[in-house]
C-alpha positions in Angstrom: -0.7 -2.7 18.3 -2.0 -3.5 15.0 1.4 -5.5 13.6 1.7 -5.5 9.8 3.7 -7.2 7.6 3.8 -7.0 3.8 5.0 -9.5 1.4 4.4 -9.8 -2.6 7.8 -7.6 -3.6 10.4 -8.6 -5.7 12.1 -8.1 -9.5 10.0 -7.7 -12.2 10.5 -6.1 -16.2 9.0 -3.3 -17.0 5.5 -4.0 -18.0 4.9 -6.7 -15.7 2.9 -7.6 -12.8 3.1 -7.9 -8.9 0.6 -8.2 -5.8 1.5 -7.4 -2.8 -0.2 -8.0 0.6 -0.4 -6.4 4.1 -1.6 -9.2 6.9 -3.0 -7.4 9.9 -2.8 -9.8 12.9 -5.1 -7.9 15.4 -8.9 -8.5 15.5 -9.3 -4.5 15.3 -7.3 -4.8 11.6 -10.9 -4.4 9.6 -11.6 -1.2 11.8 -8.5 0.7 10.2 -8.4 2.3 6.9 -5.3 0.8 5.0 -3.4 3.1 2.9 0.5 2.0 0.8 3.0 3.9 0.2 6.6 3.8 -1.3 10.0 5.3 -0.8 12.8 5.1 -3.2 16.3 5.9 -2.4 17.1 9.8 -1.8 13.2 10.4 -1.7 10.7 11.1 0.2 7.8 8.5 1.3 5.1 9.1 -0.8 1.4 8.4 -0.9 0.4 5.5 -3.5 -3.2 4.6 -2.5 -5.7 3.9 0.5 -8.8 1.6 1.3 -11.6 2.5 3.6 -12.1 0.6 6.6 -15.1 -1.0 4.8 -13.0 -1.5 1.5 -15.7 0.7 -0.2 -13.4 3.9 -0.7 -10.4 3.8 -2.7 -7.7 6.4 -3.5 -4.7 6.7 -5.8 -2.2 9.0 -6.5 -2.2 10.6 -9.8 1.3 8.6 -10.5 -0.4 4.9 -10.1 -4.0 6.0 -11.2 -5.4 3.5 -13.9 -2.0 0.8 -13.2 -2.6 0.0 -9.2 -5.7 -1.3 -7.5 -6.1 -1.6 -3.8 -8.4 -4.1 -2.5 -9.2 -5.4 0.9 -10.5 -8.8 2.3 -11.4 -8.5 6.1 -12.3 -11.8 6.6 -8.3 -12.7 6.0 -7.5 -9.1 7.5 -5.7 -8.6 4.7 -5.2 -5.8 2.2 -3.8 -6.0 -1.5 -2.1 -4.0 -3.8 -1.9 -5.2 -7.2 0.6 -3.3 -9.5 0.1 -3.6 -13.0 1.7 -1.8 -16.1 4.8 -1.5 -13.6 7.3 1.3 -14.9 11.1 1.8 -13.6 10.1 4.7 -11.4 7.9 2.7 -9.7 11.5 1.2 -8.0 11.1 1.4 -4.3 10.3 0.0 -0.8 6.6 -0.2 -0.5 5.1 0.6 3.3 1.4 -0.7 4.3 0.0 1.3 7.4 -3.0 1.3 9.1 -5.4 4.7 10.2 -8.2 5.2 12.0 -8.5 8.7 10.2 -11.1 9.2 7.4 -10.8 11.3 4.1 -8.7 11.5 1.4 -6.5 14.5 2.9 -5.8 12.4 5.9 -5.1 9.4 3.8 -2.5 11.1 1.7 -0.2 11.9 5.2 2.2 9.6 6.8 2.3 11.3 9.7 -1.7 10.6 10.2 -1.1 6.4 10.4 -0.7 4.5 13.5 1.4 1.5 12.6 3.6 0.5 10.0 4.8 -2.2 8.7 8.2 -3.2 7.7 8.3 -2.6 4.2 8.5 -4.7 1.1 11.2 -4.0 -2.3 10.1 -3.9 -5.7 12.6 -3.3 -8.0 11.8 -3.1 -11.9 13.7 -3.4 -14.5 13.8 -1.4 -18.1 
């Protein structure tokens, strides 16, 4: 098991920033690539960003590219998602997930992930 716990969500005005954290408690967390997804009410879960296990490779959805930044600190078993320039359409529950797969082709697919956190709510007011 690779329990994942997200934190850092909240209510912010449009144009504001947040930093989400995804903490893993297993020693093998640093061996997994980690992705962030989000799900708004009535919509399907969508890919936001992913980072390889080493942190060297990062991937972003077009909708967040240039505004969000994903990074990881394997010494702390934590992956971060920095959200800048937030828009009302970014409002959603944000989930982190871990996978052994490799490459953008699988990073953006929810079913490729083996472990999920419980989610953290991000609400952006206009």
